[in-house]
C-alpha positions as a Markdown table, in Angstrom:
| # | Residue | x | y | z |
|---|---|---|---|---|
| 1 | Met | 145.7 | 68.0 | 66.3 |
| 2 | Ile | 145.8 | 64.6 | 68.2 |
| 3 | Met | 146.5 | 64.8 | 71.9 |
| 4 | Asn | 148.3 | 62.1 | 73.9 |
| 5 | Pro | 145.7 | 60.5 | 76.2 |
| 6 | Glu | 148.4 | 60.5 | 79.0 |
| 7 | Ser | 148.9 | 64.3 | 78.7 |
| 8 | Phe | 145.1 | 64.8 | 78.6 |
| 9 | Met | 144.9 | 63.0 | 81.8 |
| 10 | Glu | 147.7 | 65.0 | 83.5 |
| 11 | Asn | 146.0 | 68.3 | 82.3 |
| 12 | Lys | 142.6 | 67.3 | 83.6 |
| 13 | Tyr | 143.6 | 67.0 | 87.1 |
| 14 | Gln | 145.7 | 70.0 | 87.3 |
| 15 | Val | 144.7 | 72.2 | 90.2 |
| 16 | Val | 143.7 | 75.8 | 89.0 |
| 17 | Pro | 144.4 | 78.5 | 91.7 |
| 18 | Gln | 141.3 | 80.4 | 92.6 |
| 19 | Thr | 141.5 | 84.1 | 93.0 |
| 20 | Ala | 141.2 | 85.1 | 96.6 |
| 21 | Thr | 138.2 | 87.4 | 97.2 |
| 22 | Lys | 137.8 | 89.6 | 100.3 |
| 23 | Lys | 134.8 | 89.1 | 102.3 |
| 24 | Pro | 132.7 | 92.3 | 102.8 |
| 25 | Ala | 132.6 | 93.6 | 106.5 |
| 26 | Lys | 129.7 | 92.4 | 108.6 |
| 27 | Ala | 126.9 | 94.9 | 108.9 |
| 28 | Glu | 126.5 | 96.1 | 112.4 |
| 29 | Val | 122.9 | 95.3 | 113.4 |
| 30 | Ser | 121.4 | 96.3 | 116.8 |
| 31 | Asp | 119.8 | 93.7 | 119.1 |
| 32 | Ala | 116.4 | 95.2 | 118.6 |
| 33 | Glu | 116.8 | 95.1 | 114.8 |
| 34 | Phe | 117.9 | 91.5 | 114.9 |
| 35 | Arg | 115.0 | 90.5 | 117.1 |
| 36 | Arg | 112.6 | 92.5 | 114.7 |
| 37 | Arg | 114.1 | 90.6 | 111.6 |
| 38 | Leu | 113.8 | 87.2 | 113.3 |
| 39 | Lys | 110.0 | 88.0 | 114.2 |
| 40 | Asn | 109.4 | 89.0 | 110.6 |
| 41 | Ile | 111.0 | 85.8 | 109.2 |
| 42 | Ser | 108.9 | 83.7 | 111.8 |
| 43 | Glu | 105.7 | 85.5 | 110.5 |
| 44 | Trp | 106.5 | 84.9 | 107.0 |
| 45 | Arg | 107.2 | 81.1 | 107.5 |
| 46 | Lys | 104.1 | 80.7 | 109.2 |
| 47 | Lys | 102.1 | 82.3 | 106.5 |
| 48 | Arg | 103.7 | 80.4 | 104.0 |
| 49 | Leu | 103.4 | 77.1 | 105.7 |
| 50 | Ala | 99.8 | 77.9 | 106.0 |
| 51 | Gln | 99.4 | 78.5 | 102.3 |
| 52 | Leu | 101.4 | 75.2 | 101.3 |
| 53 | Arg | 99.4 | 73.1 | 103.8 |
| 54 | Pro | 96.4 | 71.3 | 102.1 |
| 55 | Lys | 93.1 | 72.4 | 103.1 |
| 56 | Asp | 91.8 | 68.9 | 103.9 |
| 57 | Ser | 94.7 | 66.6 | 105.3 |
| 58 | Arg | 92.5 | 63.5 | 105.7 |
């Protein structure tokens, strides 16, 4: 089947509607838990950067 180039271009730029998805509810996190998670992330980043940093930077 041979397609007409003009019809192909029209079909190429048609907008396809996306299905609407509902976002899950935000988890309730206490202030203390939030601070603890931030501290853990900070410690992990420091360790990871120390691993990635070359031993002799000269």
